[in-house]
N, C-alpha and C positions, 0 to 999 in steps of 0.2 A: 123417983127421980131419974137412976140408973136407966132404967126404960125408956124414959123421957130424953135423957142424953143421947142413948142409943138410935135411938129413933129418928130424931134431927142430925145422928151422921150418918145415917142411911138415906135421907134424903139429899144430903148435900154431895153425899157420894153421888147418888143418882142423877142430880144435877149437874155435879162435873163430868161425869163419864157419858150422857147426854151431850152436855157444851162440843167435848171433844171429839165425839160422833159424829155429830153434827158438822165441826171443823174436817176431820180428817174425809168424811164423804164429799164434802166442798173441793179439798183439794185432791182426791180421786175423781171427783166429776172433770176440774178443771185439765187435770192430766190424760185423763179418758181422751178429753172433745182436743188436745195440743196431739196427742198419740193416734188417736183417728185421724187429724187432719195430717201429717207426715206419714203414718204409715200409706193414708189412702194416695199421697201424693207421692214419695217415694217407690210405693208398690206398681204404679202406672208406669214411669219411669224402668225402673227395676223389670217390668216386662217387656217393655220394648229392647233394653239393652238383651236380653234374654235371647229375644227374637235376633236381634242384630248378629249376637255372638253364635248363635245354632248358626245359619246361615253363613254367615263368614265360615263356620268351621266346614260346613258342606260345601261350600265356593272352593274352600282352598287342599279341601282333602278328595272331592269328587264324589262322594259318597254315594249321591244324587245327582241325576244329568244337571246342569247349571241352570236351564232354565225352567226346571219341576224344584227346583230349589228357591227360583225365584217367584214361585207363587204361592211360596207359605205365607205372608203376610195376608192375602187373601182368607188363609185359612186360623192361623193363629192370631192377626189384630182383631178380630170380631171376636172370637173366643176369650181372647184375654181380657180385655174392656178397654184394649189400646184405640182403637177407630172402631169406627161400625161401616159397614161393607159398603155402604153407599160414594164414603169419601175414600174408600181403599179401590174399589175398583176402577174408578177412569183413570187412577194414576196409570194406568197399563195402555192407555189410549188416547195420550197427551198430543199435541199437535208436535212437539219435540220428535215424537216416536214415528208420525208420520212424515215430517221432514228425512228421517231415516231410512222411511221405508222406499220414498220416492229415489233418493240415493241407492239401494238394493235392486229397483224393479230397473231402472236406467242399467246397471251393472248386467241386470239380464240382457238386457236389450244387445247392449255390446257382444259380450258373449255368445248371442243367438247369432252373429253375424260377423262373428270371425274379425268384428273391426281391432281390437286388442290386437292379434297377432299380427295384421297388417303395420300399426302404429309401430310395434317393439320392431317389427323387420327392415321396417324404413329406417328406424331411427338410428341400427345399427350399421345399415349399408351405408349411412351419412357418418359415424363416426371412424371407422375402418374397423380393421381386423387385428391391430398388435394386442395383445394381451392389456397393457393398461386404457387402451381406448374401449375394448370392448367391456372389460370391467367397468368405465364410465360410462358406456353406453346401454348396460344391464342397470345400470344403479339409477340411471336416469329415467329409462322407459317404468323400470317397476315403480319406482316412485309417484310417477304421472299418474299411472295407472292405480298408485293406490291411494291417491286423491280419492279418486271418484269409486273405485269398488275395494273392498273388503281387503285387509293387509294379505289374511290366506289364499283367496282367490288370485291377487297379484302375482306370489308367490308360484301360486299352482300353477301358473299360466307362462312365467320365464324361465324355470327347470325346465321342461322338455326345448326349451329352444335351446340354452344353454350346453346342454348335455348334446344336442347335435354339434353343435359347432365345434366344442371343444374335443370329441371324438373326430373331429377332420381335420383341427388341427394342429391335433399330436400323431396323424395317421405317417408320418416317415418313415421310410422303406426301412431304415438300417435298425429302426428302434423297433420296428416289426419284427424284422426278423431275428434280434439280439431278444427280445420279451416274447414271442410265445414258439419258442422250441420245447417243447417237454418228452421228447424223446430221449433215451437215456447217454445216447453219445453224447450229446449235448450239454446234458448235465453232468458228465463226468468230466469236459473238457474245462466246462465253467469250474466246478471245484478244483481240476489241477490248476488253472490260474490263479485260487483263492479267491472264488467269485460264490457270492449266494444266488440263491433263484430268488427271482423278483415278486416282490407280495404280491397278493391277489388283486389291490386296491390301483398297481402298476399294470398288472395283466387287463384291468378295465379300462385303463386310459390309452393302450396300444391299441391301435388299428388292426382288425382283421380282415382288414378288405384285400388287402394284396398278399397273395398265396403264393407266387411266386418268389423261391427264395433263390441269391445268387449266391456265387461259389464263398464257400467256407472263408474267411480272410483270418491272418493270424493279427490277434488281438495284444496288441503293446499295451505296457504298464500306462503310462500318458491318455494312450485313447480310454483304456477301462475308466480311468480317472473322470476325462472328459465325459464319458457316458454315465456317468454314477449323479456327475454335477449335472447332467441336464436330464436325467431321472428325477431327481431331487428339484430342481426349475419344475417340471411337466407337474409335479406333484403339487408343490406350492401354487401354483396359476390355478388348477384344477379347483383345489380346497378355496382361493381370493375368490373365481365364479362363483362356488357355491355359496360361500358365507357372506357374499355381498349383495345377494337377493334379497334374504330374507330384513337383511339392516335396513337397508333401502325401502322394502314395504313398511317397515316400522316408522320409520325417519317420516317417508312418504304420507302416510297417516294425518300425520297432526297437522297439516299443512290447511284441510278445509274440515269442516262443522261434520260434515257425512263420511271424512273418513276411517271414522275408526271411534269405538261406541265410546268412551271416555270424554270425546270432546262434546256429544250431544248430551250426558250424563249431567257434565257442566250446565249446560243449556238449562236442562229441566229445572235440577236444583236451586239455581240461582232466582228461576218462575218461584220457585218453592217457598224459597227465604227470604228474595227480595225481589217481591212481586213488581216494584216501581226502577228495578234495574233493567235499561234498553239498549246500553252501550253492546253488549257484545250480539251481532249476528253476522251472518254467512261473511258480509262484506270487510267487516274490521277483525274478523278474527282473522281473513284471510290476506289482508294486511300486516298484520303481525305474523303473523307463522308461517307464512311463504316464505320470507327472506330468511327467517330463521331455519325452516329446513333445506334450504337451498346453501348455505353458507355449512350446515352441517353436515350433507350430502358431499360437499366438496372437500372437506376435512373428511369426513371418513375414507372418501375414495384415495384419498392421500397416503391416509394411515392403512389401509388393506391392500393397496399398491406395492407400498414400500415392505410391508412386512411379507408377502407372500410371493416378491419379485417381479411382480409387476412394473414397479420401477425400480431397476438396478443397475447401478453403476458398474459391476465389475465387468474386471476385461473379456472374463473367461466367456463372456455370452457368445462376443462376435466371432468364434472360433466356429460356431453352429450358425452362422446367417444363413448360407446358402439352402441349410435344411429348413431353417424356419421360415424363409422367403418362399422356399415352395407351401410350407403348411398354411402359412396365412393366403396364401393363392386358393388353396382349397379351403380354405373353411369361407373366404369371400364367395366362391362360388356357390356354396353349401348355402349363402346366407340369400343371393340372390335368386338358385335353383327356389327353393321353399317360397319366397316369396313373389318367385313366377306362377309355384303353383296356385297359389289366391288365385290366380287370374286379372280382368280388369277390374276395376272397381264398380260393383254393382250399385245399382240403383236404392237397396235398401240399406248397404252401408252411406251412402252420401245422405239418404233421409238421419238415418242413427247419428250420423255425423253434424248434422245441420241439429237434432234436437238435442243433441249434447251439449253444443254450443250453447244455446238458449236456454237451456237448463242450466249453466256455470253463467252466462253474462245477467241472465233475470234474476236470481240470487245475490250476483255480488253488486248489482245494481238498484235493487230495493230500497237499500238505506242505507249507504254506505258511510253517512256519519257526517265527511266532509264537503259534501255538496247535497242538495235533494235528490232523492231516489224517487223512481216512478211510483211509488207506493204514498207521496204524498197526494197523487191526485184521488185518492180514496181515501173514505174516512179514518179517522187516526183510531188504531188498533185495531182493524179490520183484516189487514193482511198482512200475512205472517212469512217465514221462509217456507212454512209446511204447505202454504196457499201456492205459492207459487209450483215448489217441488211438483206437490201432487196435478197440476194443472198442465206439466209438460208430461207426466208418464201416463195419463187417460189420452193424450193425443196416440200413445205410440201402440193403441189396442184398437185403434179403428184406419189409422194412416194406411196405405198399403203398401206393399213390401216389392210391388211388381210398378213400374211407369203406366201410370193411367195412362188411356187414349180418350182423347176428346171423340173420337170417330164416333165410339161406341152410342153417344145420346144420340146420333142421328140415323144411324144402321138400324131398323127396324128389327131387321135379321141376326144380329148376331146374338149370339147366347148369352144368356143372363147365366154367367160363371160367376163364383163365389171366390173372392182375390182374398189369400192370405194378409192380414195385418202385418206390422214390424213384429207384434212380440203378442203372444197368445197366452191368456189366462191360464192354461195348462204348463205352458214352458215357465209361466210364471211361479206357479204353484211349486215345483218340481226344485226351479234353480236358487228362490228367496230365501235365505235364512231364517225363516220362521223364528226360532228360538233366540235371535237376537233381540230380536222385538220384546219379549218376552222378559228378557233379560232387562232391558232400560227399565221396562215397564215395574218389575220388582226393585231396581235399585231406585225410583222415582218412588214406590210405596215407602219403602225405608226412611226417605228422608221425610216425607210427608207423618209419619209414626214420630220420627223424632222432633219433628216440631210442636206436632199438636199435643204429646206425651209431656212435652218441655224436657226430654233428654238429652236435645241440643244445650240447653240452657244449663243443664246441669254438668255437661262435659265444660263448658265454657268457666263454671265457677271452680274447677278443678287448675285451669291452666295458670295461678297466680306465679307459679315461678314462671312460666314464660314471656314475662310483661316487661321485665327487661333487656331483652333479648333484640338488639338493633335488626329492622326489617329486612334490611341486604345479608346478614348473615341467616334472620331466618329463611327466607328464599332457599338459600343452601344447603341448609340442613333437612329442610321440606323436602327437597327433590333428592335427595341423596338417600334419607330412611324412605320412600316410597318407591324410589328408583331398586334399592335393595329389596323392600316388602314384594315385589311384584316382580322379582326373578323367579319366586315360588309361587307364587297364588296369579289367577286370572287378572287381567288388566282392569276389565271390568269390575269385579268385587272390589280390587285396591281402592280404586278410586270413589266407588261406592261409601264404604266405608272412612275412607279419609275426609269427605268434603263437609262434613259437618262439624268435625273438628277443626277442620283450618277454616271455616266461616266463624266457630267461634273465638277461635284465636285471634283472627283480624280485627273483630268488635273490640278483641282486649286489649291488643296492640295501637288501636284508633289509627288503625291503616286501610285502604281501600281493601275490602273482602278478597277482590279481583288481584290482590298482589299478590297474593298465598292462594289462592284457589287455581288461576292458570298454570303455576309453578308442577301443584301437584297433578297437576290432570294431565299436563306434557310431559311430565317426570316419568310417568306410569305408562309409558308408550316407550320408554328407554330402557328396555328390557334385551342385552343382548347376548349377556353370559355364561345363558345355559338354555339346555335343547328346552328344557319345557319351561321356560318362561313366557313362550308365546307360540301359537300353531305356524307360524313363517319359520320360526327357528326347528319346532320339529321338524315340519315338511322338509327342511335343509337336512338337516342331521339324517333323518329315514334313509337317506340316499347311499349312508354307509361308507363314504369316504370324508368325512368329520369328526373327528374326536372331540367329546369335550374340555380338552384342553384346548384344542386350537380355538373356541369359541373364549373359554373361558379369557385368556391372555389379550384377542382381540378384541374382545367387548369388555373388559375392563377401562381398555383407553376411551372406546367407546364412549363408555359410562359418564368418566371423567370430564370429558370433550360436551355432553350434552349437557352435563350441570353446568358448566362454566358458560356454555352458549346461551344456556335458558338463564341465565342470572343476568349477564350481559344484555341480554332481548326485554328482559322484565324492569331492567336498569336506563333504556334508553330511549328505541322506538314506540316500546309497548307504553312509555308514561303519557306520550302524546296521544296514541290512539284511545287507551281505556281512561284518561284521566286519573293514575294514578298517582298524581301528586297530592291529591284531597281526600278526606273522608267524606265521602257522597251521604248526598239528606237521604237515600232509598236506603243506605245502610244505618244512618241516623233513625230512619225510623223501626228498625230491626232490633236495634242497641235500648231504645226506649221502651219496647214491651218486654224485653231480657229484664231489664231494670225495674219495670213496674210489677212482674213476677216476683223475684227476687224480693222485692222490698215488700208484698202482701204478705211472702213466709215469714218475715220479720217479727212483722206486725202481729201476725198469729204466735209466733212464739213470745214477745213481750205482752203480750194482754193476757194470754197462758199462765204467763210467770207472774202477774202482778195480781190475779188473781189469788195464787196461789199466798 
């Protein structure tokens, strides 16, 4: 009897154990299925995030060259299972890259024939040689060149011109006499009158052309005080010149799509995230950014001129009016002499200027939005800004640099000599910064990886706390954050990192993505406070006549003015140009795709839990 009971008990225990084991296996299977999905999903997003953070670290620290870091997606995305190579590699040669390349080639041709120097000297001859006017002329010329050339090249071109003008402007004999005495007798005389030797910076400012010294005069206390103020004035004017050029280059680069790399990165990422978005092109961007650039440039000139004495209402300046009149006359002669050294305008310069104008006009008129452009004569979607730019620059490689003679065709004895074109390929290879092309491609590859891996959607899902922020406040905050971040990091790297976040934030706020992405793009060019912020700042700082505190105190207000002006522009004329008042249909498509992905994740979660 007991054996029978024990046998039934064992059978019951076995059945119960089998039942619980099967249930546990089923639950475990459901959990494994859910976890495997989530792990695969999060693993891909995490891998993409790892690549982006690694590249951001390398870009900020420059542990590798910027262009080499930009090549990392070609290696890491396929190996980590984020994107296949046939989707990564094409991102390095999008039509946006070729638009930028056309601008770089046009800049090489302008530099080849010194057209930029002729333009700069001509503008300075028109504005005058008073310090405030010269600063304005420098800023206008630099910003105009920076619209078409790189910011770094524009700064490097203008600084030698500024140095030559300033040396002639501060070449008065009285200052030279007091500043260039190095013998012991003069040192003792200065110490006896309780003066100190002039710093090295001031010795550089003083002209050394006139070696004949007049007889020594007794220096009174008032004269010495005035001389000290005069030297301080010269020092400030020198600093104002040096600091205005890189600032004007950074401001001018925002006016055109080809002016600086972040503008083109915005265009490329718009095509990646929002393929149906066609409101941003060369013409529409120019109509928005050019007025903003002019206003900012004017206010920046006023701030720099007031801060460094170019515009000064103090009466003590009138005491040196005769000396300054002579100095300004010498500066005027230096500008005229440099302009005359260029000689008469060559045929090559005229040809380059013609093609440069054609380059700008055709890009602007391709699709200006407010009227039909010339691209409407062709099939829709076939003609882009890249086609326009490359068409013009190809002509530079076979158009003759010397005026062709039609008599050659009818003279059978004429020698068959080779004619030099406006631009040779060897010159283009040497002068075009090809690393920027790779840098752009790396940014586009990162954007593609964020989109395909779902990282951008994942980031958007973490932006819930910002959904209650009013859009105008969001514009100001975004511009401030990016302007501060780009003070320590590359402009290109900054905008590559922030644009995917801004796109998803705009979807969360239900505002036009351009309302946040455009301020972020332009804001990363407003880096004025530190020498390491931009290459133009570094070039000006390397002259040895600027200190970090000079750039910090000048750049702080420049940053604030940029943020406020950009916010004003986005809430006024930009709304009509880019239709920022509504949530566009091309953004709705992206929002629906993101929502469907999040819904799929939620469904998998619920189904797994129901099985449990």
